[in-house]
C-alpha positions as a Python dict, from the first residue, in 0.01 Angstrom:
ca = {
    (1, 'M'): (0, 0, 0),
    (2, 'N'): (-2, -277, -205),
    (3, 'V'): (-110, -627, -115),
    (4, 'K'): (-85, -815, -450),
    (5, 'T'): (200, -1027, -459),
    (6, 'E'): (441, -932, -708),
    (7, 'Y'): (784, -1086, -850),
    (8, 'Y'): (1089, -871, -861),
    (9, 'K'): (1462, -923, -958),
    (10, 'V'): (1720, -767, -733),
    (11, 'I'): (1919, -481, -975),
    (12, 'K'): (2130, -348, -692),
    (13, 'S'): (2253, -518, -370),
    (14, 'Y'): (2145, -402, -57),
    (15, 'Q'): (2284, -447, 273),
    (16, 'S'): (2055, -346, 601),
    (17, 'P'): (2218, -45, 784),
    (18, 'Y'): (2008, -166, 1084),
    (19, 'P'): (2133, -563, 1212),
    (20, 'D'): (1907, -565, 1505),
    (21, 'P'): (1551, -475, 1399),
    (22, 'I'): (1256, -377, 1634),
    (23, 'I'): (906, -449, 1616),
    (24, 'F'): (617, -249, 1721),
    (25, 'K'): (283, -385, 1795),
    (26, 'K'): (-61, -214, 1708),
    (27, 'N'): (-153, 39, 1989),
    (28, 'D'): (230, 86, 2089),
    (29, 'K'): (306, 436, 2196),
    (30, 'V'): (576, 604, 2087),
    (31, 'K'): (741, 976, 2052),
    (32, 'V'): (772, 1096, 1719),
    (33, 'G'): (1058, 1257, 1565),
    (34, 'R'): (1172, 1424, 1265),
    (35, 'K'): (1086, 1309, 901),
    (36, 'S'): (1322, 1135, 671),
    (37, 'E'): (1501, 1387, 408),
    (38, 'D'): (1795, 1170, 338),
    (39, 'D'): (1653, 1018, 10),
    (40, 'P'): (1375, 1183, -206),
    (41, 'D'): (1248, 839, -302),
    (42, 'W'): (1176, 770, 73),
    (43, 'Q'): (887, 996, 171),
    (44, 'N'): (681, 976, 450),
    (45, 'W'): (918, 778, 696),
    (46, 'I'): (924, 930, 1063),
    (47, 'W'): (1183, 833, 1344),
    (48, 'C'): (1010, 700, 1636),
    (49, 'E'): (1114, 629, 1966),
    (50, 'G'): (936, 368, 2215),
    (51, 'D'): (961, 217, 2531),
    (52, 'Q'): (1279, -9, 2618),
    (53, 'N'): (1512, 211, 2395),
    (54, 'R'): (1343, 78, 2073),
    (55, 'K'): (1408, 319, 1786),
    (56, 'A'): (1322, 304, 1410),
    (57, 'W'): (1221, 486, 1112),
    (58, 'V'): (851, 404, 1057),
    (59, 'P'): (612, 441, 755),
    (60, 'E'): (383, 751, 878),
    (61, 'Q'): (85, 580, 741),
    (62, 'Y'): (133, 334, 1018),
    (63, 'I'): (103, 580, 1327),
    (64, 'T'): (-142, 838, 1444),
    (65, 'I'): (26, 1150, 1523),
    (66, 'D'): (-87, 1367, 1830),
    (67, 'G'): (196, 1649, 1868),
    (68, 'V'): (493, 1442, 1969),
    (69, 'N'): (306, 1127, 2067),
    (70, 'G'): (203, 870, 1816),
    (71, 'T'): (-25, 535, 1834),
    (72, 'F'): (64, 231, 1598),
    (73, 'N'): (-246, 173, 1390),
    (74, 'R'): (-109, -180, 1291),
    (75, 'D'): (175, -413, 1343),
    (76, 'Y'): (535, -291, 1225),
    (77, 'N'): (866, -505, 1193),
    (78, 'A'): (1123, -273, 1084),
    (79, 'M'): (1352, -574, 957),
    (80, 'E'): (1536, -502, 632),
    (81, 'L'): (1640, -772, 391),
    (82, 'N'): (1998, -810, 265),
    (83, 'A'): (1970, -885, -112),
    (84, 'S'): (2193, -971, -367),
    (85, 'I'): (2207, -859, -767),
    (86, 'G'): (2017, -1145, -949),
    (87, 'E'): (1823, -1292, -649),
    (88, 'T'): (1425, -1305, -736),
    (89, 'L'): (1202, -1162, -420),
    (90, 'T'): (837, -1187, -385),
    (91, 'V'): (711, -871, -315),
    (92, 'F'): (389, -834, -58),
    (93, 'E'): (377, -453, 12),
    (94, 'K'): (492, -137, -111),
    (95, 'I'): (496, 176, 91),
    (96, 'N'): (723, 505, 78),
    (97, 'G'): (997, 369, -178),
    (98, 'F'): (1020, 33, 5),
    (99, 'G'): (867, -340, -55),
    (100, 'M'): (814, -610, 212),
    (101, 'A'): (1001, -887, 34),
    (102, 'E'): (1064, -1250, 81),
    (103, 'K'): (1321, -1448, -59),
    (104, 'S'): (1317, -1823, -173),
    (105, 'N'): (1443, -1945, 161),
    (106, 'G'): (1164, -1777, 330),
    (107, 'K'): (1333, -1478, 491),
    (108, 'R'): (1157, -1155, 472),
    (109, 'G'): (1230, -774, 532),
    (110, 'W'): (1221, -428, 358),
    (111, 'V'): (1392, -358, 31),
    (112, 'P'): (1423, -52, -134),
    (113, 'L'): (1235, -28, -468),
    (114, 'K'): (1507, 128, -645),
    (115, 'N'): (1706, -162, -584),
    (116, 'I'): (1448, -406, -782),
    (117, 'E'): (1283, -420, -1092),
    (118, 'K'): (951, -610, -1157),
    (119, 'V'): (953, -942, -1316),
    (120, 'E'): (670, -999, -1538),
    (121, 'N'): (669, -1375, -1597),
    (122, 'H'): (776, -1561, -1311),
}
C-alpha cells in the first residue's frame, strides 16, 4: 500500500461497471467467496458478501479470513472512478492493480493502474 500522493494522467478511459458501490466499515463481517481471476493485473481481490445484500470485490489485505468468514481490518469504499483520457488524477493509495484517485472536482474512487500513467512534473 502506498500513501504518498502522486499525480497520474489517464491514458485509457475507464467506466465503472458498478454504479452503486458499497461501503464496509472496520470490523464488518462478510462471507468470503472466490478470488478474482479475470485479469492478471488484478491479483488478491476477493468477492465478499455482507449483510443487507452488500457485495463487492475487496482487496484481500483488507480482511482477516477465517474459513468462509471474513472481518474487515479497515474501512473500505468500493467506489470506482469514471475517468477520461487526458484527465489528471491525484492518487493516494495503490493496491492490487488499482489506485484510489481523486479528480480536480474532488470526486474519488478506484481506477485501474493500467489505465493511468505517472506524471513526474505536476
